[in-house]
C-alpha positions in Angstrom: -17.9 -12.5 119.5 -20.7 -10.4 118.0 -21.7 -7.3 119.9 -25.4 -6.2 120.0 -26.6 -3.0 121.7 -29.5 -3.5 124.0 -31.4 -0.2 123.3 -34.0 1.5 121.2 -32.3 4.9 121.4 -31.3 5.8 117.9 -28.7 8.4 119.0 -26.7 5.7 120.9 -27.0 3.3 118.0 -25.6 5.8 115.6 -22.6 6.7 117.8 -21.7 3.0 118.5 -22.2 2.1 114.8 -19.7 4.9 113.9 -17.2 3.2 116.2 -17.5 0.0 114.4 -18.7 -1.9 117.5 -22.1 -3.1 116.5 -23.2 -6.3 114.9 -26.9 -6.0 115.7 -29.5 -4.6 118.1 -31.9 -6.0 120.7 -35.0 -4.2 121.9 -37.9 -5.2 124.1 -41.2 -3.6 125.0 -39.7 -1.8 128.0 -37.0 -0.2 125.8 -39.5 0.7 123.1 -41.7 2.3 125.8 -38.7 4.3 127.1 -38.0 5.6 123.6 -41.5 7.2 123.6 -42.0 6.2 119.9 -44.1 3.8 118.0 -42.6 0.3 117.7 -42.8 -0.1 113.9 -41.3 3.4 113.4 -38.3 2.9 115.7 -37.6 -0.6 114.5 -37.6 0.5 110.9 -35.2 3.3 111.6 -32.9 1.0 113.6 -32.9 -1.6 110.8 -31.8 1.1 108.4 -28.7 1.9 110.6 -27.3 -1.7 110.8 -27.4 -4.7 108.4 -27.2 -7.0 111.4 -30.2 -8.6 113.2 -32.6 -6.2 115.0 -34.7 -8.0 117.6 -38.3 -6.8 117.9 -40.4 -8.5 120.5 -44.0 -9.6 120.4 -46.3 -8.6 123.2 -49.0 -11.2 122.7 -49.1 -14.3 125.0 -51.3 -16.7 123.0 -50.0 -18.6 120.0 -52.3 -17.2 117.2 -51.8 -13.6 118.3 -48.1 -14.1 118.8 -47.6 -15.6 115.3 -49.6 -12.7 113.8 -47.5 -10.2 115.6 -44.3 -12.0 114.5 -45.3 -12.0 110.9 -46.1 -8.3 111.1 -42.8 -7.4 112.7 -40.7 -9.3 110.2 -42.3 -7.3 107.4 -40.8 -4.1 108.7 -37.3 -5.0 107.4 -35.5 -8.1 106.2 -33.1 -8.0 109.2 -35.7 -8.1 111.9 -35.3 -11.0 114.3 -38.7 -11.7 115.9 -38.3 -12.0 119.7 -40.6 -14.4 121.6 -40.7 -15.5 125.2 -39.6 -18.9 126.4 -43.1 -20.2 126.9 -45.0 -23.0 125.2 -46.7 -20.5 122.9 -43.4 -18.8 122.3 -41.7 -22.1 121.2 -44.6 -22.9 118.9 -44.3 -19.5 117.3 -40.6 -19.9 117.0 -41.0 -23.2 115.2 -43.6 -21.7 112.8 -41.6 -18.6 112.0 -38.3 -20.4 111.6 -40.0 -22.7 109.1 -41.0 -19.6 107.2 -37.4 -18.4 107.1 -37.7 -15.8 109.9 -34.9 -15.1 112.3 -36.1 -15.8 115.9 -34.7 -14.7 119.2 -36.1 -16.7 122.1 -35.8 -14.6 125.2 -36.2 -14.8 129.0 -34.2 -18.0 129.3 -33.1 -19.0 132.8 -32.2 -22.7 132.5 -30.2 -25.0 130.2 -33.3 -27.2 129.8 -35.2 -24.2 128.4 -32.3 -23.5 126.1 -32.3 -27.0 124.7 -36.0 -26.7 124.0 -35.5 -23.4 122.2 -32.7 -24.9 120.0 -35.0 -27.9 119.1 -37.7 -25.4 118.1 -35.2 -23.9 115.7 -34.3 -20.6 117.4 -31.7 -18.5 115.7 -30.7 -17.0 119.1 -31.3 -18.0 122.7 -31.1 -15.2 125.2 -30.1 -16.3 128.7 -30.4 -13.5 131.3 -27.2 -13.6 133.4 -27.7 -10.5 135.4 -31.2 -11.4 136.6 -29.9 -14.8 137.8 -27.1 -13.1 139.7 -29.7 -10.8 141.3 -31.3 -13.9 143.0 -28.0 -15.5 144.0 -27.7 -17.9 141.1 -24.6 -18.0 138.9 -25.6 -16.5 135.6 -22.3 -17.3 133.9 -22.6 -21.0 134.9 -25.8 -21.1 132.9 -23.9 -19.8 129.9 -21.3 -22.5 130.4 -23.9 -25.2 130.7 -25.8 -24.1 127.6 -22.7 -24.0 125.5 -21.6 -27.4 126.7 -25.0 -28.9 125.7 -25.1 -27.2 122.3 -21.6 -28.4 121.5 -22.6 -32.0 122.2 -25.0 -31.7 119.3 -23.5 -30.1 116.1 -26.9 -30.2 114.4 -28.2 -27.5 116.8 -27.4 -24.2 115.1 -28.8 -21.8 117.8 -26.4 -19.1 118.9 -26.1 -18.1 122.5 -26.9 -14.4 122.9 -25.8 -13.5 126.4 -28.4 -10.9 127.8 -28.9 -8.9 131.0 -25.3 -8.0 131.0 -24.7 -5.6 133.9 -20.9 -4.9 133.7 -17.8 -5.6 131.7 -16.9 -8.7 133.7 -20.0 -10.4 132.4 -18.9 -9.7 128.9 -15.4 -10.9 129.4 -16.5 -14.2 131.0 -19.0 -14.8 128.3 -16.3 -14.3 125.7 -13.9 -16.7 127.5 -16.6 -19.3 127.4 -17.1 -18.8 123.7 -20.6 -17.4 123.5 -21.4 -16.3 120.0 -23.2 -13.0 120.9 -23.5 -10.6 123.7 -26.1 -7.8 124.0 -25.0 -4.9 126.1 -26.5 -1.6 127.2 -24.6 1.3 125.5 -23.3 2.4 128.9 -21.6 -1.0 129.4 -20.2 -1.0 125.9 -18.6 2.4 126.7 -17.2 1.0 130.0 -15.2 -1.5 128.0 -13.1 1.3 126.6 -12.1 2.6 130.1 -9.1 1.8 132.1 -7.4 4.1 134.6 -3.9 3.2 133.4 -4.9 4.2 129.8 -6.0 7.6 131.1 -3.0 8.1 133.3 -0.6 6.9 130.6 -2.1 9.2 128.0 -1.9 12.2 130.4 1.8 11.5 131.0 2.6 11.2 127.3 0.8 14.5 126.6 2.5 16.3 129.5 5.9 15.2 128.2 5.0 16.3 124.7 3.9 19.8 125.8 7.3 20.3 127.4 9.0 19.9 124.0 7.1 22.8 122.5 6.6 20.9 119.3 3.6 20.4 117.1 3.1 17.5 114.8 1.3 19.6 112.2 
């Protein structure tokens, strides 16, 4: 499974990249706004930190403007994946950009029918939002299972399932068990994956025993 970090904070990206945990980055207008920086500037810097796909999202809602924004964003760096919403205009834009050789991430997916449409439009990635479905008492992970089942029925569909809106490590583990190709996680959740109380207590016990010996390795 590929790990993407869902952030526009360069400091977090650098730290996670140094750990060898990142295969790409996803951003959105909210994350860019939170960074307090200009979109083109921050996307260019992020693209320089990782060779993997970096999703940069359009903000237009009409096809012509969406296509123009997508073409602008892809010129920032060769690893930009243009992110478009799962709307009629978004799918038209996806189809056009894909035909031009651009990576496209279709976002805000909440049904398997939408995911099938995105795949037919040539999306590189489909981003189903599991946490937001859980918030309204729907089973987000069931959506992932349904999309994967449909895609596997049709080998000619090459769209990768990019599990988004991950709220906690269990979402990640369940997505991996289902075989989703990609997960995008906030840096806080990626760091939570490292933590286990038995690891902490075991390390503390080993170190306590070692101190009693009075030895030093170096």
